[in-house]
BAFI-616920 format. One record per atom (N, C-alpha, C): residue in three letters; x, y, z. Coordinates in steps of 0.05 Angstrom, whole numbers, plus 32768, in hexadecimal, padded with zeros to 4 digits. Layout:
% residues N
ALAXYZ
...
% end
This chain:
% residues 199
MET7AF983A885AC
MET7AFE83A38591
MET7B19839A858C
ALA7B2183B48589
ALA7B3D83B38580
ALA7B53839C8589
LEU7B4E839885A2
LEU7B5C837885A6
LEU7B52836385A3
GLN7B3E83638596
GLN7B2E8348858B
GLN7B3583418575
MET7B3E8358855E
MET7B4683558541
MET7B5F8351853F
GLY7B72834D8557
GLY7B8E83548552
GLY7B9683358544
PRO7B8B831F855F
PRO7B9383078554
PRO7B8C82FE853B
LEU7B7383038534
LEU7B6783008514
LEU7B7983028503
LEU7B83831A84FF
LEU7B8D832C84EE
LEU7BAE832684E5
MET7BBC831684FE
MET7BD783128503
MET7BD082F284FB
LEU7BB282E884F6
LEU7BB082CB84EF
LEU7BB782CB84D1
LEU7BAC82E084C6
LEU7BA282E384B0
LEU7BB882E6849A
LEU7BCE82F984A7
LEU7BE482FB849A
LEU7BEF82E98498
GLY7BF382D484AE
GLY7C0382C784AA
GLY7BFA82B28495
GLN7BDC82AB848A
GLN7BDE829B847A
GLN7BE6829F8462
MET7BE182BE845D
MET7BF082C88438
MET7C0882CB8436
VAL7C1682CA8453
VAL7C3782CA844C
VAL7C3E82A88446
THR7C37829C844E
THR7C418283844B
THR7C298267844B
PRO7C198262842B
PRO7C078255842B
PRO7C0E8237842F
PRO7BF482298445
PRO7C028213844F
PRO7C0581F7843C
ASP7BF882008421
ASP7BFA81E9840E
ASP7C0A81EA83FE
GLN7C2181F883FF
GLN7C36820683EB
GLN7C4E81EF83EE
PRO7C5D81E683E9
PRO7C7281CF83EE
PRO7C8F81E083E9
PRO7C9C81CE83F6
PRO7CB781E88404
PRO7CC281E383E5
GLU7CD881F083E7
GLU7CEA81F883C3
GLU7D0081EC83CC
PRO7D0A81D383B7
PRO7D1C81C683B9
PRO7D2D81DB83BB
GLU7D4F81C583C6
GLU7D6A81CE83CF
GLU7D7481C183B7
PRO7D8A81DF83A8
PRO7D9681DD8390
PRO7DAE81C083A1
ALA7DAF81B2838F
ALA7DC281938390
ALA7DDE81A58392
ALA7DEA819483AE
ALA7E07819983AF
ALA7E15818C839E
THR7E2E81988399
THR7E47818D8388
THR7E5D818B839D
ALA7E678172838D
ALA7E77816383A5
ALA7E93817783A9
PRO7E9F817A83B4
PRO7EAF818B83C8
PRO7EC6818383B4
GLY7ED5819D83A6
GLY7EE9819A8390
GLY7EEA819A837A
GLU7EC98190836C
GLU7EC6818A834F
GLU7EBB81A78346
PRO7EC581B58335
PRO7EBD81C98329
PRO7EAC81CE8313
ALA7E9981D68312
ALA7E8081DA8304
ALA7E9081D382E3
GLU7E8081C282D7
GLU7E8381C182B8
GLU7E7081D382AA
LEU7E8181E7829D
LEU7E7581F78287
LEU7E7581F18273
TYR7E9181E48267
TYR7E8F81D8824A
TYR7E8F81C1823F
PRO7E8781B4822F
PRO7E818192822B
PRO7EA3818E8226
PRO7EB2817C822E
PRO7ECA816F8224
PRO7ED5816C8206
PRO7EE281758201
PRO7EF2817681E8
PRO7EEB815D81DE
PRO7EE9815881C3
PRO7EEC813981A9
PRO7F03812781B3
GLU7F0C811881BE
GLU7F1E810681B9
GLU7F328104819D
TYR7F4A810E81A0
TYR7F5F810D8187
TYR7F6380F7817E
VAL7F5A80EF8167
VAL7F5D80DE8151
VAL7F7F80EB8135
PRO7F9280DD8139
PRO7FA680E5812B
PRO7F9880D78109
PRO7F9B80E880FA
PRO7F9880E380DD
PRO7FAC80C880D4
ALA7F9F80B380BE
ALA7FA2809980B5
ALA7FBC809F80A2
ARG7FD68096809B
ARG7FE8809B808D
ARG7FE3808E8072
PRO7FF4809B8062
PRO7FEC80908042
PRO7FF4806D8046
ALA7FF680618037
ALA7FF980498036
ALA8012804C8024
TYR802C8041802D
TYR80498045801B
TYR804A80308004
ARG804F804C7FF0
ARG804980387FD1
ARG807080377FD3
PRO807980217FC6
PRO8098802F7FB9
PRO809580377F9E
LEU80A780427F9F
LEU80AE80537F7C
LEU80B180387F71
PRO80A2803C7F4C
PRO80AD80227F39
PRO80C480287F39
LEU80D080147F2F
LEU80E7800C7F22
LEU80E980027F0B
TYR80F9800A7EF2
TYR81007FF97ED7
TYR80FF7FDD7EDE
GLY80F77FD07ED1
GLY80ED7FB47ED3
GLY80E57FA97EE1
ASP80CE7FBE7EF3
ASP80B67FAC7F04
ASP80A77F987EF7
LYS809F7F8A7EFC
LYS808C7F787EEE
LYS80737F8C7EEF
GLY80687F817EC9
GLY80547F877EC1
GLY80537FA07EB9
MET80767FAC7EB7
MET80737FC07EA7
MET80737FC47E8A
PRO806C7FCB7E7E
PRO806F7FC97E57
PRO80887FE87E51
GLU808F7FDD7E3A
GLU80A37FF47E37
GLU80A67FF27E15
LEU80A8800B7E0B
LEU80AA800F7DEF
LEU80C0801B7DE8
SER80D880197DD6
SER80EF80287DCE
SER80EA80297DB2
ILE80F680487DAF
ILE80FB80537D99
ILE8119805A7D97
GLY811E805D7D7D
GLY814380617D70
GLY813E806F7D5A
ALA814A80837D57
ALA814F80897D3B
ALA817180987D3A
ALA817A80937D1F
ALA819780997D20
ALA81A080A07D00
TYR81B280AE7D00
TYR81BF80B07CDE
TYR81D780B67CE3
SER81EB80A77CC9
SER820680A57CC7
SER820880A87CA5
SER821780B57C9F
SER822280B27C79
SER822380957C76
ASP823580857C8C
ASP823980647C8A
ASP822580597C80
SER821080587C95
SER81F680477C9C
SER81E680537C8B
GLY81DC80717C8F
GLY81C280777C83
GLY81B380817C97
PHE819380747C9B
PHE818480827CB0
PHE817F80637CBE
LEU817980677CD5
LEU817180527CE4
LEU815880527CF3
ALA814980437CFB
ALA812D80487D01
ALA812A802F7D0D
ALA812380327D2E
ALA812280107D43
ALA810D801D7D4A
ALA810080047D57
ALA80E5800F7D6F
ALA80E17FEB7D79
GLY80D57FE17D8C
GLY80D57FC77D9A
GLY80C97FCD7DBA
PHE80BA7FB57DBF
PHE80A77FC17DD3
PHE80AE7FA27DE2
ARG80AD7FAB7DFC
ARG80B67F8F7E15
ARG80A57F907E26
TYR809F7F7B7E31
TYR80907F767E55
TYR80987F6C7E61
PHE809C7F707E79
PHE80AA7F6A7E95
PHE80987F547E98
VAL80997F3B7E95
VAL80887F237EA3
VAL80937F207EBB
MET80AB7F257EC7
MET80AC7F1F7EE7
MET80C27F3E7EED
ASN80C97F437F03
ASN80DD7F547F0D
ASN80FF7F527EFF
GLY80FC7F637EE7
GLY811D7F5E7EDA
GLY811E7F507EC9
VAL80FC7F427EC1
VAL81057F377E9E
VAL80F67F3A7E91
ALA80F87F4A7E76
ALA80EB7F4A7E63
ALA80EF7F447E47
PRO80DF7F307E3E
PRO80DE7F257E29
PRO80D07F3E7E13
GLY80D97F3A7DF5
GLY80CD7F547DE3
GLY80D67F547DC4
VAL80C27F617DB9
VAL80D97F647D9A
VAL80DF7F767D94
GLU80F37F7E7D79
GLU81097F977D6E
GLU81007F987D59
GLY80F97FA67D43
GLY80FF7FB07D32
GLY81137FCA7D1E
THR812D7FCA7D18
THR813D7FD47D0A
THR813C7FD47CEE
TYR813C7FF37CE4
TYR813E7FF37CC3
TYR8159800A7CC2
VAL816480027CB3
VAL817C800C7CA8
VAL817E801A7C8D
SER817D80247C7F
SER817480357C5F
SER8198802A7C57
GLY81A980307C63
GLY81C580287C54
GLY81CA80477C50
GLY81EC803D7C4E
GLY81F6805A7C42
GLY821280497C2B
SER822480607C2D
SER823C80587C20
SER825280437C31
GLY824A803A7C49
GLY825C80207C4C
GLY824680097C55
TYR822A800E7C58
TYR82187FFB7C5A
TYR82047FFA7C45
ALA81FF7FDB7C3D
ALA81ED7FD97C36
ALA81CC7FD27C45
ALA81B07FE27C34
ALA819A7FE07C41
ALA81937FC67C4E
TYR81847FCA7C6D
TYR817E7FB37C77
TYR81687FB37C8B
GLY815A7FA17C94
GLY814D7FA27CAD
GLY814E7F837CC0
MET81437F8A7CD0
MET814B7F707CEA
MET812D7F737CF7
ALA812A7F5D7CFD
ALA810A7F587D06
ALA81167F3F7D24
LEU811F7F4B7D3B
LEU812E7F427D57
LEU811F7F3E7D6A
ALA81187F197D78
ALA81127F1F7D9A
ALA81287F267DA9
SER81157F297DBD
SER812C7F367DD1
SER81227F2A7DF0
LEU813A7F287E05
LEU81397F1E7E1C
LEU81457F3C7E2C
ARG81367F477E3A
ARG81437F547E47
ARG814C7F547E6D
LEU815B7F437E77
LEU81657F557E96
LEU81687F6C7EA8
VAL81607F717EB6
VAL815E7F897EC9
VAL816E7F7E7EE4
PRO818F7F837EE3
PRO81997F727EFD
PRO81907F8F7F11
LEU818E7F9D7F10
LEU81977FB97F1C
LEU817E7FD87F13
SER81747FDD7F2A
SER816C7FEE7F22
SER815D80027F39
THR815E80157F30
THR8157802D7F46
THR814780477F3E
PRO813680557F4F
PRO8128806C7F38
PRO813280767F2A
ARG815280797F26
ARG8152808D7F10
ARG816380827EFF
VAL817780677F01
VAL818180567EE8
VAL818380437EFB
ALA8186802E7ED6
ALA818980107EDA
ALA819B800B7ECC
LEU81A27FEC7ECF
LEU81B17FD77EBF
LEU81A37FCC7EB0
ALA81A97FCB7E93
ALA81957FBC7E86
ALA81AA7F9F7E6F
VAL81A47F887E6D
VAL81B67F787E64
VAL819A7F6D7E4F
THR81A27F687E35
THR81957F637E1A
THR81987F4F7E09
GLY81957F357E08
GLY81967F267DF5
GLY81817F277DD9
ARG81927F2A7DC0
ARG817A7F287DAA
ARG81867F167D92
ALA81727F097D8E
ALA817A7EFE7D79
ALA815B7EF97D60
GLY81607EFB7D49
GLY814A7EFA7D33
GLY815A7EFD7D19
ARG81417F077D0A
ARG814D7F0C7CE6
ARG81587F1A7CD8
VAL81677F1A7CCA
VAL81757F2E7CC1
VAL81707F337CA3
PHE81627F497C93
PHE81537F437C7D
PHE81637F577C69
LEU816E7F567C50
LEU817C7F627C46
LEU81757F6A7C26
VAL81717F867C2D
VAL81687F977C11
VAL816B7F827BF0
HIS81877F7F7BF5
HIS81937F727BDE
HIS81A47F5C7BE2
GLY819A7F427BE6
GLY81A67F327BEA
GLY81947F167BF5
ASP81A47F027BFD
ASP819C7EF37C13
ASP818F7F007C30
ASP817F7EF57C38
ASP817E7EEE7C60
ASP818D7EE87C69
GLY81917EF07C84
GLY81A57EE17C95
GLY819B7EE47CB5
TRP81A97ED97CC2
TRP81A17EDE7CDF
TRP81B37EF57CEC
ALA81AE7EFD7D04
ALA81C07F0A7D1C
ALA81B97F037D35
ALA81CA7F047D55
ALA81C47EF67D64
ALA81DE7F067D75
GLY81D67F177D8E
GLY81E77F1D7DA1
GLY81E27F307DAF
GLY81E07F3D7DB8
GLY81DA7F507DD7
GLY81E37F6C7DDE
GLU81DB7F797DEB
GLU81E77F957DF9
GLU81E37F977E19
VAL81F97FAD7E1E
VAL81F97FAE7E3E
VAL81F57FD17E3A
GLY81E07FD17E50
GLY81DE7FF27E49
GLY81D37FFF7E66
ILE81D080127E6F
ILE81BF801E7E83
ILE81A780347E78
ILE819580327E86
ILE817C80407E85
ILE818280587E9E
LEU8183806C7E8A
LEU818080857E9D
LEU815C80957EA5
MET814D80907EB3
MET813280977EB8
MET813080BA7EB9
MET812380C77EB0
MET811D80E27EAA
MET810280EC7EB0
GLY80EF80D27EBF
GLY80DE80DE7EC2
GLY80C380DC7EB6
SER80AF80D97EBA
SER808A80DA7EAA
SER808D80C37EA0
GLY80A480AF7E9D
GLY809D80957E8C
GLY80AE80967E73
LEU80C780AC7E7D
LEU80D880A37E63
LEU80F580A27E71
GLY8107808A7E65
GLY812380887E66
GLY8137808D7E48
LEU815580937E52
LEU816580907E43
LEU8178807C7E42
GLU817480667E30
GLU8184804C7E37
GLU81A3805C7E17
ILE81BA80547E27
ILE81CC80527E1F
ILE81E080387E25
GLY81E880357E11
GLY81F580167E0E
GLY820980137DF5
TYR820E7FFA7DFD
TYR82217FEA7DE3
TYR82147FCC7DDE
GLU82177FCE7DBC
GLU820A7FB07DAD
GLU821B7FB27DA1
ALA82157F8E7DA2
ALA82227F7F7D8D
ALA82177F667D7F
LEU820D7F627D6D
LEU82077F497D5D
LEU820F7F3B7D4F
ARG82197F277D49
ARG82207F0D7D3D
ARG82107F0E7D24
LEU82157F0D7D08
LEU820A7F0A7CEC
LEU82137EEF7CE9
LEU81FE7EDC7CE4
LEU81FA7EBB7CE5
LEU81F57EBB7CCE
PRO81F87EA07CC0
PRO82157E8C7CBC
PRO82267EA47CAF
ALA823B7E947CAF
ALA82587EA47CA4
ALA82557EAD7C8D
SER82447EA37C7A
SER82487EA87C65
SER82337EBC7C57
PHE82237EBF7C6A
PHE82117ED67C6C
PHE821E7EF37C6A
CYS82377EFF7C72
CYS824A7F0E7C76
CYS82667F077C65
SER826F7F217C5B
SER82827F1C7C4E
SER829C7F237C5E
SER829F7F377C6D
SER82C17F367C7C
SER82B37F3C7C99
ASP82A37F4E7CA0
ASP82A57F567CBD
ASP82827F4B7CC4
CYS827E7F327CD5
CYS82667F2E7CD9
CYS825C7F387CED
TRP82677F4B7CFA
TRP82557F597D10
TRP82517F757D07
ILE82357F787D19
ILE82237F967D1B
ILE82217FA57D3A
GLN82367FB37D42
GLN823E7FBA7D58
GLN82457FD77D59
GLY823C7FE57D75
GLY824580017D73
GLY823280057D91
PRO822880227D95
PRO822380287DA7
PRO81FD802F7D9F
VAL81F080307DBB
VAL81D680347DAF
VAL81C780477DC9
LEU81BB805A7DB9
LEU81AF806B7DC8
LEU8190806F7DC2
GLY818780667DDB
GLY816880647DCF
GLY814E80727DE1
LEU813180767DDF
LEU812880827DF3
LEU811180667DF2
ARG810C80657E11
ARG80FF80547E21
ARG80E6805F7E29
ILE80CE805B7E24
ILE80B480667E2C
ILE809E804C7E3D
ILE80A3804F7E5B
ILE809780437E62
ILE807280467E67
LEU806880397E58
LEU805180347E5B
LEU803C80307E74
% end
């Protein structure tokens, strides 16, 4: 009896160990020789930051620049002086404008006022200093006496101080017209010191 059950027992044990209907497990994919396994994703491609657009520094006398000028002074000969003006650069280095001056008069001069048209040329300009040549002509109003005319000009330098401010230092000479308008000295001349405000 024992000899007859031995083969049957071996057959049952073989079926329990390996079921006939179970498919074989797939083998792991083999990597190419010499290529390491990829553990981390590649870093993103470096893109350099864009450079800001180059903008040249604005210069005194650039096209489209408006300017307001003011000045004040006092002396015992001419009294109190107040002046103001406005000009606009229609092209680089060329600015027409208007100017007004009032002198209260003192021991050497009578009171008068001037309303002048001006044309300023700026042949040289840097971020810190500029050379300006200005022609002026217009009406002279006397408080006591007949009115006359004046024509002349100025040469000066503008020292830029930052924040749209400039200090002008120059020399001006104006000829009074006609000759009958003045008694002896028909020239108004002297140093000029004024503040220029770039709007």
